[in-house]
C-alpha positions as CSV (number, residue, x, y, z in Angstrom):
1,M,36.6,1.7,6.6
2,M,34.8,-1.1,4.3
3,K,32.9,-2.3,7.2
4,L,31.5,1.2,7.9
5,I,30.6,1.8,4.4
6,S,28.9,-1.5,4.1
7,I,26.8,-0.5,7.3
8,F,26.0,2.9,6.2
9,L,24.5,1.4,3.2
10,S,21.5,0.7,5.3
11,L,20.8,4.4,5.2
12,F,20.2,4.0,1.5
13,L,17.6,1.1,2.2
14,V,13.9,1.8,2.9
15,L,12.8,-0.1,5.8
16,G,11.0,-3.4,4.8
17,W,11.3,-4.0,1.2
18,G,14.5,-2.0,0.6
19,T,16.8,-1.8,-2.3
20,P,19.8,0.4,-2.7
21,V,18.7,3.9,-3.6
22,M,22.2,5.1,-4.8
23,A,25.9,4.0,-4.7
24,L,28.0,5.4,-2.0
25,S,30.2,6.8,-4.8
26,A,27.4,9.3,-5.3
27,T,28.8,11.0,-2.0
28,P,32.5,10.8,-2.4
29,S,33.0,13.6,0.2
30,L,31.7,11.5,3.2
31,T,34.4,11.1,5.7
32,Q,34.7,7.9,8.0
33,E,33.5,10.0,11.0
34,Q,30.4,11.1,9.1
35,L,29.6,7.5,7.9
36,Q,30.0,6.2,11.5
37,Q,27.6,9.1,12.9
38,G,25.0,8.2,10.3
39,D,25.2,4.5,11.0
40,E,24.7,5.2,14.9
41,L,21.7,7.6,14.1
42,A,20.2,4.9,11.9
43,N,20.6,2.3,14.3
44,K,19.0,4.4,17.0
45,A,16.1,5.4,14.6
46,F,15.4,1.5,13.8
47,A,15.9,0.8,17.8
48,A,13.2,3.4,18.4
49,T,10.8,2.1,15.8
50,N,11.1,-1.3,17.0
51,Q,10.2,0.0,20.4
52,G,7.0,1.8,19.0
53,D,8.8,5.1,19.8
54,F,7.9,6.7,16.4
55,S,8.4,10.5,17.7
56,T,12.0,9.7,18.7
57,A,12.6,7.8,15.4
58,E,11.3,10.6,13.5
59,R,13.8,13.0,15.3
60,Y,16.7,10.6,14.5
61,W,15.8,10.5,10.8
62,T,15.6,14.3,10.8
63,E,19.1,14.5,12.1
64,I,20.1,12.1,9.3
65,I,18.3,14.3,6.8
66,E,19.9,17.4,7.8
67,Q,23.4,15.7,7.3
68,F,22.8,13.7,4.4
69,P,19.9,15.7,2.4
70,S,20.2,13.6,-0.8
71,N,19.7,10.4,1.1
72,A,16.3,9.2,-0.3
73,G,16.1,6.3,2.2
74,A,16.1,8.7,5.1
75,W,13.3,10.7,3.7
76,S,11.3,7.7,3.2
77,N,11.9,6.2,6.6
78,R,11.1,9.6,8.3
79,G,7.7,9.4,6.2
80,N,7.2,5.9,7.7
81,S,7.5,7.3,11.2
82,R,5.4,10.1,10.5
83,V,2.8,7.7,9.1
84,S,3.0,5.7,12.2
85,Q,1.9,8.9,14.1
86,N,-0.7,9.5,11.7
87,K,0.9,12.6,10.3
88,L,0.0,11.8,6.9
89,P,0.4,15.2,4.9
90,A,3.8,15.6,6.5
91,A,4.7,12.0,5.6
92,L,3.5,12.7,1.8
93,T,6.1,15.5,1.8
94,D,9.0,13.1,2.9
95,Y,7.9,10.5,0.3
96,N,7.5,13.1,-2.5
97,K,11.1,14.1,-1.8
98,A,12.2,10.3,-1.7
99,V,10.7,9.9,-5.0
100,E,12.3,13.0,-6.4
101,L,15.6,11.5,-5.3
102,A,15.2,8.1,-6.2
103,P,12.5,7.8,-9.1
104,N,13.4,4.4,-10.1
105,V,13.4,2.8,-6.6
106,T,10.0,1.1,-5.6
107,D,9.9,1.7,-2.0
108,P,9.0,5.5,-1.8
109,Y,6.2,5.0,-4.1
110,L,5.0,1.8,-1.9
111,N,5.1,4.0,1.2
112,R,3.5,7.0,-0.5
113,G,0.8,4.8,-1.8
114,T,0.2,3.7,1.9
115,A,-0.1,7.2,3.1
116,L,-2.5,8.1,0.2
117,E,-4.6,5.3,1.2
118,G,-4.8,6.6,4.8
119,L,-6.0,10.0,3.3
120,G,-8.6,8.2,1.2
121,K,-7.0,8.9,-1.9
122,W,-7.5,5.6,-3.6
123,D,-7.0,6.4,-7.2
124,D,-3.7,8.2,-6.6
125,A,-2.6,5.1,-4.3
126,I,-3.3,2.9,-7.3
127,A,-1.4,5.1,-9.4
128,D,1.6,4.8,-7.2
129,Y,1.2,0.9,-7.1
130,N,0.9,0.7,-10.7
131,H,4.3,2.3,-11.2
132,V,5.9,0.0,-8.6
133,L,4.5,-2.9,-10.8
134,E,5.9,-1.2,-14.0
135,L,9.5,-1.0,-12.3
136,D,9.0,-4.6,-10.8
137,P,6.1,-6.6,-12.1
138,N,6.8,-9.3,-9.3
139,D,6.6,-7.0,-6.4
140,A,4.1,-8.7,-4.1
141,M,3.6,-5.9,-1.8
142,A,2.4,-3.6,-4.7
143,Y,-0.2,-6.3,-5.6
144,N,-1.5,-6.4,-1.9
145,N,-1.6,-2.7,-1.4
146,R,-3.1,-2.1,-4.7
147,G,-5.8,-4.7,-3.6
148,N,-6.3,-2.7,-0.4
149,A,-6.8,0.4,-2.4
150,K,-9.3,-1.2,-4.6
151,A,-11.1,-2.5,-1.7
152,G,-11.3,1.2,-0.4
153,L,-13.1,1.9,-3.7
154,G,-15.4,-0.9,-3.0
155,K,-14.1,-3.1,-6.1
156,W,-13.7,-6.1,-4.1
157,D,-13.5,-8.6,-7.0
158,D,-10.7,-6.6,-8.4
159,A,-9.0,-6.6,-4.9
160,I,-9.4,-10.4,-4.7
161,V,-7.3,-10.8,-8.0
162,D,-4.6,-8.6,-6.6
163,Y,-4.5,-10.4,-3.3
164,K,-4.3,-13.7,-5.0
165,K,-1.4,-12.5,-7.3
166,S,0.6,-11.2,-4.2
167,F,0.7,-14.4,-2.4
168,E,1.2,-16.5,-5.7
169,I,4.3,-14.5,-6.0
170,A,5.1,-14.6,-2.0
171,P,3.5,-17.8,-0.7
172,N,4.3,-16.9,2.8
173,F,2.9,-13.4,2.7
174,A,0.3,-14.2,5.3
175,F,-1.3,-10.8,5.3
176,A,-2.1,-10.9,1.6
177,R,-3.7,-14.3,2.3
178,A,-5.8,-12.8,5.1
179,N,-6.9,-9.8,3.0
180,Y,-7.7,-12.4,0.2
181,A,-9.9,-14.4,2.8
182,V,-11.9,-11.3,4.0
183,A,-12.5,-10.0,0.5
184,L,-14.0,-13.5,-0.4
185,Y,-16.3,-13.0,2.6
186,E,-17.2,-9.6,1.3
187,T,-18.3,-11.0,-2.0
188,N,-20.5,-13.7,-0.4
189,Q,-18.1,-16.5,-0.7
190,I,-18.4,-17.5,2.9
191,D,-17.5,-21.0,2.8
192,Q,-14.4,-20.5,1.0
193,A,-13.5,-17.5,3.2
194,I,-13.8,-19.5,6.2
195,R,-11.6,-22.3,4.8
196,E,-9.0,-19.8,3.7
197,M,-9.1,-18.3,7.3
198,R,-8.8,-21.7,8.9
199,N,-5.9,-22.7,6.6
200,I,-4.1,-19.4,7.5
201,V,-4.6,-20.1,11.4
202,R,-3.4,-23.6,11.0
203,K,0.0,-22.4,9.7
204,Y,-0.1,-19.1,11.7
205,P,-1.9,-19.7,15.1
206,N,-0.9,-16.2,16.6
207,F,-2.5,-14.2,13.6
208,A,-4.8,-12.2,15.6
209,D,-6.3,-10.6,12.6
210,V,-7.6,-14.0,11.0
211,R,-8.7,-15.1,14.6
212,A,-11.0,-12.1,14.8
213,A,-12.3,-12.7,11.4
214,L,-13.2,-16.3,12.1
215,T,-15.0,-15.0,15.3
216,A,-17.3,-12.7,13.3
217,A,-17.9,-15.3,10.6
218,Y,-18.6,-18.2,13.0
219,W,-20.7,-15.9,15.1
220,V,-23.2,-15.0,12.4
221,G,-23.0,-18.4,11.1
222,G,-24.3,-19.8,14.4
223,K,-21.1,-21.5,15.5
224,K,-20.9,-19.8,19.0
225,G,-18.3,-22.1,20.5
226,E,-15.9,-21.6,17.7
227,A,-16.6,-17.8,17.7
228,E,-15.8,-17.7,21.4
229,S,-12.6,-19.9,21.3
230,N,-11.2,-17.8,18.4
231,W,-12.0,-14.5,20.2
232,V,-10.1,-15.6,23.3
233,A,-7.1,-16.1,21.1
234,A,-7.6,-12.9,19.1
235,I,-7.9,-10.5,22.0
236,G,-5.0,-12.3,23.9
237,L,-2.9,-11.3,20.9
238,D,-4.3,-7.9,19.9
239,N,-7.0,-6.1,21.9
240,R,-7.6,-3.5,19.2
241,Y,-10.2,-5.9,17.7
242,K,-12.3,-4.7,20.5
243,D,-12.8,-1.4,18.9
244,I,-15.1,-1.6,15.9
245,N,-14.2,1.8,14.7
246,W,-10.5,0.7,14.5
247,V,-11.4,-2.5,12.8
248,A,-13.7,-0.4,10.2
249,N,-11.4,2.5,9.6
250,I,-7.9,1.6,10.5
251,R,-7.7,-2.2,9.6
252,R,-10.3,-1.6,7.0
253,W,-12.3,-4.9,7.2
254,P,-14.9,-5.2,4.4
255,P,-18.4,-4.0,5.6
256,S,-20.0,-7.3,6.0
257,L,-17.3,-8.6,8.3
258,V,-17.3,-5.5,10.4
259,T,-21.1,-5.9,10.8
260,A,-20.6,-9.6,11.8
261,L,-18.1,-8.6,14.4
262,D,-20.0,-5.8,15.6
263,K,-23.0,-8.2,16.3
264,F,-20.6,-10.5,18.4
265,L,-19.1,-7.6,20.3
266,K,-22.8,-6.3,21.3
267,L,-23.5,-9.6,22.9
268,Q,-20.3,-9.7,24.8
């Protein structure tokens, strides 16, 4: 029984940066059979997510919610599966419910902020990230995400401050470093930006985003050979960088770097 209880607590975690939403004692009427069933459904949902089958993951989270409607983690995870399908308004509904159920847990606010960013509601997203930082001043993800939202408003200098704070808290948070580098590029700190990108690639050679960014930066800087070699690596890892609309609107690179990559792509 203790093993089942321990495993089922995963249902009260939000995928990625989770912390317990509530103690199991909050649901004393749960039977061993219910715990096991919830655990099995959660495992199936996570497995579907890992396979990129987000619609199936959503279905499993819905089954869990039907059985455990006060489970904030399940609501937040279903929101994640909906974001992955670009069902942003539906995801917001789920995150709102998760926040209602667990107002002092950071993850639903982080996840809701991401959905708000996807809808271009930058100020609302920043408000959620600010609240996360009130709950946990050392939340590296909140700083990174707030930087993204500030970048969405074109406040690149402010974004740089947040990105830097993020990887100061979590030195191995590679994506915060990548965001920092591309923001430096946008603020015309070209040499420093490239230096940061090269340092990232040295440590994480399979980081497609930075390989593609180096391609763009090197190309417009006249270093054609370096651009080409990084491009081969980038598209070998993630061919979405061939789609300039994806780079601009989903990955949300800064305008100057998007323009640089577009120049490279048009000569391919």
